[in-house]
Structures are given as structure tokens and as C-alpha cells.
C-alpha positions as CSV (number, residue, x, y, z in Angstrom):
1,M,1.7,24.3,0.6
2,N,-0.9,24.1,-2.3
3,Q,-3.3,21.3,-3.0
4,K,-1.3,20.2,-5.9
5,E,2.2,20.2,-4.0
6,R,0.4,18.2,-1.4
7,N,-1.1,15.7,-3.7
8,I,2.4,14.8,-5.3
9,L,3.7,14.4,-1.9
10,Q,1.0,12.0,-1.1
11,L,1.7,10.1,-4.3
12,E,5.6,10.1,-3.6
13,E,5.0,8.7,-0.1
14,Q,2.9,5.9,-1.6
15,I,5.6,4.9,-4.1
16,K,8.3,5.0,-1.5
17,D,6.3,2.7,0.6
18,T,6.1,0.4,-2.2
19,I,9.8,0.6,-3.6
20,E,11.0,0.2,0.0
21,N,9.2,-3.1,0.4
22,D,10.9,-4.2,-2.8
23,I,14.5,-2.9,-1.6
24,A,14.1,-4.8,1.8
25,K,13.9,-8.1,-0.1
26,Q,17.3,-7.2,-1.9
27,Q,19.0,-6.1,1.2
28,T,21.8,-8.5,2.4
29,Q,24.3,-8.6,5.2
30,N,26.9,-7.0,2.8
31,R,24.9,-4.6,1.0
32,K,22.3,-2.0,2.1
33,I,20.3,-0.1,0.1
34,K,18.5,3.2,1.0
35,I,16.2,5.9,-0.8
36,K,17.5,9.3,-0.7
37,D,14.7,11.1,-2.6
38,I,12.0,10.7,-5.1
39,K,11.1,13.3,-7.6
40,M,7.9,13.2,-9.4
41,V,8.5,14.1,-13.2
42,G,4.8,13.9,-14.3
43,K,2.3,11.8,-16.4
44,V,3.4,9.8,-19.2
45,I,0.9,9.2,-21.5
46,W,0.5,6.6,-24.4
47,K,-2.3,4.8,-26.4
48,D,-3.5,1.0,-25.7
49,K,-2.0,-1.2,-28.4
50,I,-5.7,-3.0,-28.3
51,N,-8.3,-0.2,-28.4
52,G,-6.1,3.2,-29.0
53,K,-7.4,4.5,-25.9
54,P,-4.9,6.8,-23.6
55,I,-3.3,5.2,-20.7
56,S,-1.0,7.4,-18.3
57,K,1.2,6.4,-15.6
58,N,3.4,8.6,-13.2
59,L,7.2,8.9,-13.9
60,Y,9.3,8.9,-10.8
61,I,13.0,9.6,-10.4
62,V,14.2,7.5,-7.2
63,E,17.7,8.2,-5.9
64,K,19.4,5.6,-4.2
65,E,22.2,4.9,-2.1
66,I,23.8,1.6,-2.1
67,T,26.5,0.7,0.4
68,D,28.6,-2.3,0.0
69,I,30.3,-3.8,3.3
70,G,33.6,-5.5,2.7
71,E,34.8,-8.3,4.8
72,N,37.1,-6.1,6.5
73,G,34.1,-3.7,7.6
74,N,35.2,-1.0,5.0
75,K,32.3,0.6,3.3
76,N,32.0,1.9,-0.3
77,S,28.7,3.8,-1.2
78,R,27.6,5.0,-4.5
79,K,24.6,6.7,-5.8
80,S,21.9,5.2,-8.1
81,I,19.2,6.7,-10.3
82,N,16.3,4.8,-11.3
83,Y,13.5,5.7,-13.3
84,Y,10.0,4.3,-12.4
85,L,6.4,4.0,-14.1
86,D,4.4,3.9,-11.1
87,D,5.9,0.9,-9.4
88,E,7.9,-0.6,-12.3
89,C,11.6,0.1,-12.4
90,I,12.0,1.0,-16.2
91,A,15.5,2.5,-16.5
92,A,18.7,3.7,-14.6
93,S,21.3,6.7,-15.3
94,L,24.1,8.0,-13.8
95,D,23.5,11.8,-14.4
96,M,19.7,12.2,-15.0
97,D,20.6,12.6,-18.7
98,N,21.3,9.3,-20.4
99,L,18.8,6.7,-19.7
100,V,19.6,3.0,-19.9
101,Y,16.5,1.1,-20.2
102,R,15.8,-2.5,-19.1
103,E,16.5,-4.7,-22.1
104,N,12.8,-6.4,-22.1
105,F,11.1,-3.1,-21.7
106,K,13.2,-1.4,-24.4
107,I,12.3,-4.3,-26.7
108,S,8.6,-4.7,-26.0
109,E,7.5,-1.2,-25.0
110,P,8.8,1.5,-27.6
111,E,5.6,3.5,-27.3
112,K,6.1,4.0,-23.6
113,I,9.8,4.7,-24.2
114,K,8.8,7.3,-26.7
115,A,6.1,9.0,-24.0
116,V,8.7,8.8,-21.5
117,E,11.3,10.7,-23.7
118,E,8.9,13.3,-24.5
119,L,8.0,14.2,-21.1
120,L,11.3,14.4,-20.1
121,K,12.3,16.7,-22.8
122,N,9.1,19.1,-22.0
123,T,9.7,19.0,-18.2
124,T,12.7,21.4,-17.0
125,R,15.0,20.3,-14.1
126,E,13.6,23.0,-11.9
127,E,10.3,21.6,-11.9
128,I,11.5,18.2,-11.5
129,E,13.4,19.6,-8.1
130,N,10.5,21.3,-7.1
131,N,8.6,17.9,-6.9
132,S,11.2,16.2,-4.7
133,L,10.1,14.4,-1.8
134,N,12.7,15.8,0.6
135,K,11.8,19.5,-0.4
136,L,8.3,18.9,0.1
137,H,8.5,17.2,3.2
138,K,10.7,20.6,4.4
139,K,8.0,22.8,3.0
140,E,5.0,20.8,5.1
141,L,7.2,20.8,8.3
142,A,8.0,24.7,7.8
143,E,4.2,25.1,8.1
144,V,3.7,23.2,11.0
145,L,6.5,25.1,12.7
146,S,5.3,28.3,11.4
147,A,1.9,27.8,13.0
148,Q,3.4,26.3,16.3
149,L,5.6,29.2,16.8
150,G,3.4,31.8,15.4
151,K,5.8,33.5,12.8
152,E,7.0,32.4,9.5
153,I,9.3,29.8,9.0
154,S,11.3,29.3,5.9
155,D,12.4,25.7,4.8
156,N,16.1,26.5,5.4
157,E,15.3,27.6,9.0
158,I,13.9,24.1,10.0
159,E,17.1,22.2,11.2
160,D,18.2,25.3,13.1
161,I,14.9,25.9,14.8
162,L,14.6,22.0,15.8
163,R,17.9,22.2,17.4
164,D,17.1,25.3,19.2
165,L,13.8,23.8,20.2
166,D,15.5,20.7,21.7
167,E,18.2,22.8,23.4
168,T,15.8,25.2,25.0
169,E,13.5,22.7,26.3
170,N,16.6,20.8,28.3
171,E,17.7,24.4,29.5
172,E,14.5,25.6,31.1
173,L,13.4,22.4,32.8
174,P,14.4,21.8,36.6
175,E,16.0,18.8,37.3
176,K,12.9,16.9,38.6
177,E,11.3,17.9,35.4
178,K,14.0,16.7,33.3
179,E,13.9,13.5,35.3
180,K,10.1,13.2,34.5
181,Q,10.5,13.9,30.9
182,N,13.1,10.9,30.3
183,K,11.0,8.8,32.1
184,T,8.0,9.7,30.0
185,K,10.3,9.2,26.9
186,E,10.9,5.6,28.3
187,K,7.4,4.8,28.1
188,N,6.9,5.9,24.3
189,L,5.4,9.2,25.1
190,L,6.0,12.1,22.5
191,N,6.2,15.7,23.1
192,K,4.2,18.2,21.1
193,K,7.2,18.5,18.4
194,D,7.5,14.8,18.0
195,T,3.8,14.5,17.3
196,E,3.9,17.0,14.6
197,Q,6.5,14.9,13.0
198,I,4.5,11.7,13.5
199,K,1.7,13.5,11.6
200,S,4.2,14.7,8.8
201,K,5.6,11.0,8.4
202,Q,2.3,9.1,8.9
203,V,1.5,6.5,6.0
204,Q,-2.1,6.1,7.2
205,R,-4.5,7.3,9.8
206,V,-7.5,6.1,11.4
207,D,-10.4,7.9,13.3
208,L,-10.9,5.9,16.6
209,N,-14.4,7.4,16.9
210,K,-16.0,5.9,13.9
211,V,-18.6,2.8,14.3
212,V,-16.2,-0.3,12.9
213,D,-18.6,-3.0,13.4
214,G,-22.3,-1.8,13.2
215,D,-22.3,-1.4,17.0
216,Y,-19.0,-0.4,18.6
217,T,-16.4,2.4,17.7
218,L,-12.7,1.2,16.6
219,G,-11.4,3.0,19.7
220,K,-14.0,0.4,21.9
221,R,-13.0,-2.7,20.0
222,L,-9.2,-2.1,20.4
223,D,-9.6,-0.9,24.0
224,L,-8.0,2.6,22.8
225,E,-11.1,5.2,24.0
226,E,-8.7,7.8,25.4
227,Y,-7.3,8.5,21.9
228,D,-8.9,10.2,19.0
229,Y,-6.8,8.9,16.3
230,L,-4.4,5.9,15.4
231,Y,-1.5,6.7,13.0
232,T,0.5,4.3,11.3
233,I,4.2,5.2,10.6
234,Y,7.3,3.3,9.6
235,S,9.1,1.7,12.7
236,E,12.3,3.2,11.8
237,D,10.8,6.9,11.6
238,A,9.6,6.3,15.4
239,K,13.2,5.7,16.4
240,D,14.4,8.4,14.5
241,I,11.9,10.9,15.8
242,N,12.6,9.8,19.4
243,S,15.6,7.8,20.2
244,G,14.1,6.7,23.6
245,L,11.3,4.7,21.8
246,Q,10.8,1.2,22.1
247,R,11.0,-0.2,18.4
248,N,9.1,-3.4,17.4
249,N,11.1,-5.4,14.7
250,T,8.0,-4.9,12.2
251,T,7.5,-2.5,9.2
252,Y,5.0,-0.3,10.8
253,S,4.4,1.0,14.2
254,L,1.1,2.3,15.7
255,V,0.7,5.6,17.3
256,G,-2.3,6.9,19.5
257,V,-3.1,10.7,19.3
258,K,-5.3,12.5,21.5
259,K,-7.5,15.8,20.8
260,D,-5.0,18.0,22.7
261,G,-1.9,16.7,20.8
262,Q,-0.6,14.2,23.3
263,A,0.7,11.0,21.6
264,K,1.7,7.7,22.6
265,V,3.6,5.0,20.5
266,L,1.5,1.7,21.4
267,N,4.2,-0.9,20.8
268,D,4.2,-1.9,24.5
269,E,0.4,-2.3,24.6
270,F,0.3,-4.7,21.7
271,E,1.9,-7.9,20.7
272,I,3.2,-8.7,17.3
273,D,1.3,-11.4,15.7
274,K,4.1,-13.6,14.2
275,S,2.0,-16.2,12.9
276,V,1.2,-14.2,9.7
277,G,3.5,-12.0,7.5
278,N,6.3,-12.3,4.9
279,S,8.0,-15.0,7.2
280,A,5.0,-17.0,8.2
281,N,2.7,-19.3,6.5
282,R,-0.4,-18.9,8.1
283,M,-3.1,-17.3,6.1
284,Q,-5.7,-14.6,6.9
285,S,-9.2,-14.4,5.6
286,K,-10.2,-10.7,4.9
287,I,-13.1,-8.5,3.3
288,R,-12.1,-5.8,1.7
289,A,-13.5,-2.0,1.3
290,N,-14.9,-3.1,-2.4
291,G,-16.7,-6.0,-0.9
292,T,-14.5,-8.5,-2.2
293,A,-12.6,-11.2,-0.2
294,T,-9.1,-13.0,-0.1
295,R,-7.1,-15.4,1.7
296,D,-3.5,-14.3,2.1
297,N,-0.4,-13.5,4.5
298,N,0.3,-10.1,2.7
299,D,-0.1,-8.1,5.8
300,L,3.5,-6.5,7.0
301,S,2.5,-5.7,10.5
302,V,0.0,-7.3,12.5
303,Y,-0.5,-6.2,16.2
304,T,-2.6,-7.9,18.8
305,R,-4.3,-5.9,21.8
306,K,-2.7,-7.4,24.9
307,S,-6.0,-6.3,26.9
308,N,-8.9,-8.1,24.8
309,G,-6.8,-10.0,21.9
310,V,-8.6,-7.9,19.1
311,S,-5.9,-7.5,16.3
312,I,-5.1,-4.6,13.6
313,G,-3.0,-5.5,10.8
314,C,-1.2,-3.3,8.0
315,E,-1.1,-4.4,4.4
316,N,1.1,-2.6,1.9
317,N,-1.3,-2.4,-1.4
318,R,0.8,-1.1,-4.4
319,G,2.2,1.7,-2.2
320,S,-1.1,2.5,0.0
321,V,-1.5,1.0,3.4
322,D,-4.7,-0.9,3.8
323,M,-5.6,-1.8,7.4
324,F,-7.9,-4.4,8.7
325,L,-9.6,-5.5,12.0
326,Y,-9.3,-9.0,12.9
327,Q,-10.2,-11.4,15.4
328,K,-9.1,-15.3,15.8
329,T,-11.0,-18.3,14.8
330,L,-11.4,-20.8,17.7
331,E,-10.8,-24.0,15.6
332,E,-7.8,-23.0,13.5
333,N,-6.8,-19.8,15.5
334,E,-6.6,-17.9,12.2
335,N,-7.2,-14.0,11.6
336,V,-10.5,-13.3,10.1
337,G,-11.6,-9.6,9.6
338,I,-12.6,-6.5,7.7
339,Q,-10.7,-3.5,6.0
340,I,-11.3,-0.5,8.0
341,E,-12.1,3.3,7.0
342,T,-8.8,5.3,6.8
343,S,-8.0,8.8,5.8
344,R,-7.4,7.0,2.3
345,T,-9.7,4.1,2.2
346,P,-13.2,4.4,0.9
347,V,-16.6,4.2,3.1
348,I,-17.2,0.7,4.5
349,K,-20.7,-0.6,3.4
350,L,-22.7,-1.2,6.8
351,E,-23.4,-4.8,5.4
352,T,-19.6,-5.5,5.8
353,K,-19.1,-3.6,9.0
354,K,-21.5,-6.2,10.9
355,I,-19.9,-9.1,10.0
356,M,-17.3,-8.2,12.6
357,S,-20.0,-7.6,15.1
358,K,-18.6,-8.2,18.6
359,N,-22.2,-9.7,19.4
360,K,-22.1,-12.3,16.7
361,G,-19.5,-14.7,18.7
362,I,-16.7,-16.6,17.5
363,N,-18.6,-19.2,15.6
364,Q,-19.5,-16.6,13.0
365,K,-15.9,-15.8,12.4
366,E,-15.5,-19.4,11.4
367,K,-18.5,-19.4,9.2
368,V,-17.1,-16.2,7.4
369,Q,-13.8,-17.9,7.3
370,D,-15.2,-21.2,5.6
371,E,-17.1,-19.2,2.8
372,I,-14.0,-17.1,2.0
373,E,-12.0,-20.1,1.7
374,E,-14.4,-21.7,-0.6
375,H,-14.6,-18.6,-2.9
376,T,-10.7,-18.5,-2.7
377,K,-10.0,-22.0,-3.7
378,Q,-12.6,-21.7,-6.6
379,G,-10.6,-18.7,-8.1
380,C,-13.7,-16.1,-7.9
381,A,-13.9,-13.0,-6.3
382,P,-17.7,-12.0,-6.0
383,D,-18.4,-8.4,-4.7
384,D,-21.5,-9.0,-2.9
385,I,-21.2,-9.2,0.7
386,K,-24.0,-11.9,1.1
387,D,-21.4,-14.5,-0.2
388,F,-19.2,-13.7,3.0
389,D,-21.9,-13.1,5.7
390,G,-21.6,-16.5,7.3
391,D,-24.9,-17.4,6.3
392,E,-24.8,-20.6,4.1
393,R,-28.6,-19.9,2.7
394,T,-27.1,-16.7,1.0
395,F,-25.2,-16.7,-2.3
396,T,-25.2,-14.7,-5.3
397,H,-23.4,-16.9,-8.0
398,E,-22.3,-20.4,-9.2
399,H,-18.8,-21.4,-8.6
400,I,-16.7,-22.1,-11.6
401,D,-13.5,-23.5,-12.3
402,I,-11.5,-20.4,-13.3
403,N,-8.2,-21.5,-14.0
404,Y,-9.5,-24.3,-16.1
405,Y,-11.5,-21.8,-18.5
406,V,-9.0,-19.5,-18.8
407,E,-6.6,-22.2,-20.1
408,D,-9.4,-22.8,-22.4
409,I,-9.7,-19.6,-23.8
410,L,-6.1,-19.1,-24.5
411,N,-6.0,-22.5,-26.2
412,Y,-8.8,-21.4,-28.5
413,E,-8.2,-22.0,-32.3
414,N,-10.1,-19.8,-34.9
415,S,-11.1,-21.5,-38.2
416,E,-7.9,-21.6,-39.5
417,G,-6.6,-23.5,-36.4
418,E,-4.3,-20.7,-35.1
419,K,-4.3,-19.9,-31.4
420,K,-4.4,-16.1,-31.7
421,I,-5.3,-15.1,-28.3
422,E,-2.2,-16.6,-26.6
423,Q,-0.3,-14.9,-28.8
424,L,-1.4,-11.4,-27.7
425,F,-3.0,-11.8,-24.3
426,T,-1.7,-12.8,-20.9
427,K,-3.3,-15.1,-18.7
428,K,-4.2,-12.5,-16.3
429,E,-5.5,-10.3,-19.0
430,V,-7.9,-13.3,-19.9
431,E,-9.0,-14.1,-16.5
432,D,-10.0,-10.1,-15.8
433,K,-12.0,-10.2,-19.3
434,L,-13.8,-13.6,-18.1
435,L,-14.8,-12.2,-14.6
436,R,-15.8,-9.0,-16.0
437,E,-18.1,-10.8,-18.4
438,L,-19.5,-13.4,-15.6
439,K,-20.2,-10.7,-13.4
440,E,-22.2,-8.3,-15.9
441,N,-24.2,-11.3,-17.8
442,N,-24.3,-14.2,-15.4
443,E,-28.2,-13.4,-15.0
444,K,-28.8,-13.0,-18.8
445,M,-27.2,-16.0,-20.3
446,S,-25.5,-19.3,-19.4
447,I,-21.9,-19.6,-18.4
448,E,-21.0,-21.7,-21.8
449,Q,-22.6,-18.8,-23.6
450,I,-20.4,-16.4,-21.6
451,I,-17.2,-18.2,-22.5
452,Q,-17.9,-18.6,-26.0
453,N,-18.5,-15.1,-26.3
454,V,-15.3,-14.2,-24.6
455,K,-13.2,-16.5,-26.9
456,E,-14.7,-14.8,-30.1
457,E,-14.3,-11.4,-29.0
458,M,-10.8,-11.7,-27.8
459,N,-9.8,-13.7,-30.8
460,Q,-11.2,-10.9,-33.0
461,D,-9.3,-8.5,-31.3
462,A,-5.9,-10.5,-31.5
463,E,-6.7,-10.8,-35.3
464,I,-6.9,-7.4,-35.6
465,F,-3.9,-6.2,-33.7
466,L,-1.5,-8.9,-35.2
467,K,-2.5,-8.0,-38.7
468,E,-2.0,-4.2,-38.1
469,H,1.4,-4.7,-36.6
470,T,2.8,-7.4,-38.3
471,L,5.4,-6.3,-41.4
472,P,4.6,-7.9,-44.6
473,S,7.2,-10.6,-45.8
């Protein structure tokens, strides 16, 4: 595979992750939805309606299989084709030709529709098929098998070779060895072929030899020093790769991989933390790679190490899996932690790592949790780690009631008594603008002056846009 194909495969895996989590909310006892394939078309480019600058998003064709199950158990399956701009479903089609756009998208986004149609017109069916997630997965697996067997393997040979490898392994093993292998499978160990599939199906990878808290490696903190890497995969993929594996009833599973390629699904060495996640109410306090912090229960899978009580969590962040190292606070028994470096996560600053230092003790975690909760309640997202270091003497900004000032800006009236801002901008757009200005100018001018400037700038932008895009009566 060339680098472009690897990049496309990575993007398609990420968008699949996001869409599958949306699909999970739509599943019912009588209706099952499954993604059959994803094909990246390319970048859709259009101009921003405010400043005229180009904006781009990836366009994906997502093929789904919808199965309805009747009261008598009969199954009726049909194919569905959807079009996504990044993670937003914008249209559907029966034959990849005649798109039916969502009604509100059709009314409000004519520029985007024009750009989508232009891209589809200029992209051949062959180009789209070559970007198929299934096809790229096969190509990647063919490379793995070629390296393993020492000969060139084509995409079309993969299924036959995997089947032959299974049969050969069973035929050549004596009875005692077969019995040993069966016991190994029961203990969640994987053979080399399984390990290669794990690598190809990974949604995230962590280097266990990296220092995670300023003092100790992640392997040391998780009591997994015999492994070099920790892979995150879908739990259903673990079951598909090796039917003898114990599968946890959660979105992701953890796999430990050694340098020599030996691997083990670690489900039996961790406990699922049921106090957090989609079906739970308990919040988690977490410091992210960019230095900001949140309190949420967004993690889809949180595992606690049986041997020492340290936890690791997996959160779906718009298709990318972010991972966090957690410890429980003593008073509220609530997870508090930091994001950890992965194969797809920026480097974590040393100041952030030290907050989770094993040597600081449990009381430090409670102080960190309290500071994160205070900032969260005030609606701010400071990006200086001093605001979350557990030391009450250090802080970098004043708290203000963000929601109050956002509403104040939206309700701003110009000299003619018109509320132009609320006609054009959403609450989120106003909040983003306000937070950006506070961050850039909090040391240069008062909060009142910053807010007044935001009102005047956004009102001017709104007046210009509405004037240019309003037809004469």
C-alpha cells in the first residue's frame, strides 16, 4: 500500500468508528443495522458564508445492511447507501446515482450540495471503488501475509490462504499439542496469524514503555510490564478473530502484544467499570492532550486492573479513540485522570503527566477533581495546566458566567433596535468566538470591553452577510 492508501484507510476506519456508535443507538430487538463497506470519494470544498474562505470536508459513501426481524423470526434484509460529509449524514440513494438529500440540508446548504455534485461528477466509479474500506483492508492483509510467508500474495488469495493455514496448523500438530493449543485459546492467547489480524483491525495503539506520569511507564502503572504494546480493538472483532476468546460486553477490548509477536486479549485481567459510560450517571474528570479538562461520562469502555485498581478508558472522539489513565478519588470514588499518548495522539506535556504521579497520593487526585469541576461549572476551558494541578494557589484566569454573556451577545441590538447576531450565528458560534477573544485579550483589556468588542464585530459581520444575501423586495 502507498501512503495515500494508508491515509484513506485510517480516515475510513475512524469514520466507521463514529458511525457505528451512532448506529448502536438505532438498533432495536427487531431491527439490526450493519456497515458493509465505506468508500471515500474525496474532499468537498466550498466557501464560508461569512468570510469567503474555503472549507473542506471528506465525502464518504457508506453501504449498510438493514435487517428487519418479524414476530415469527423471519428476516428481511435490504441494502442502504448513505452519503456522509465527515460524520454528518446528508443524503441517501438506492443506486449511487440519484441522491435524495435530507430536507433541512437541501434547504439550508445549497453551496455544499453544489460542491458535492461537482465532486461526484469529476470522480470516476473506479476511483471510488479503489478507495473501498474492504478493498484496502484486503490489500493491507495481503502485505502482512506476504511478509509472513515470504512470497507475494494477491488480494484474491487471502481467504484461501487463511483457510489453508488453519487446516495445516491442525493437521501438523500432535494430539497433545492440539490439546495445549485449545487450552491456550481458552485463556485468550492468540497465535501469530491472530496477532497480525489484531494489528490490522486496531483502532488505537499505546506504547507501554513510555513514561506516563513523569516517573513510571504505562506498563508499570497498569502492571503489564511483560508487554510492549497495548492495542485497542472492537470487542466484536476479537470474537471474530478467535471464537474461543472471552468477550466483554463493551465496545472495545484490550490486547497486550509482546516484541516477539505473542499476544493476549486482556479481558480476564481487567474488570469493566460499570459506574461510567453511556448507561451510567457518574462523571469522570479528565485532562486532555491539549491541556483543557472536562467532566463527562463519554468513555465507551473503562477497564480497571484487578491487580492494582488503576483504570484505562476509551472514548470515541469524532471517530478517533482517545485513551485515559484513571485513578479513583477516595471521597467520591470518582475517576480522575489524564489523556495518554497513543499512535494517533499528540505528545502529552510533562506538567500534565506529573498530575497523575503515583507518588502524589490519593488526596492530590481529589484536589485535581475539585479544580476541574469548578472550571466546568463556570463553563470555561482554560488551556494552562496550572488550573488543574491541584494547587489552589495557582490559577491563570478569572471565572465568568459564559452562558450569561453568550445570551447577552445573542440579544445585542444595533442602533436600529435589530437583533442581527441571533439571526445569523448559533449559540455555539458565539461561545467559541467569546472564549477565543477572552484567551487572546484577557491581559490586555477588561472583560466588559472584550464582550463589547465581540458584540460589535459579530453584529457587523451579520449585517454585511444578511445585506448581501437578502433579495430586494
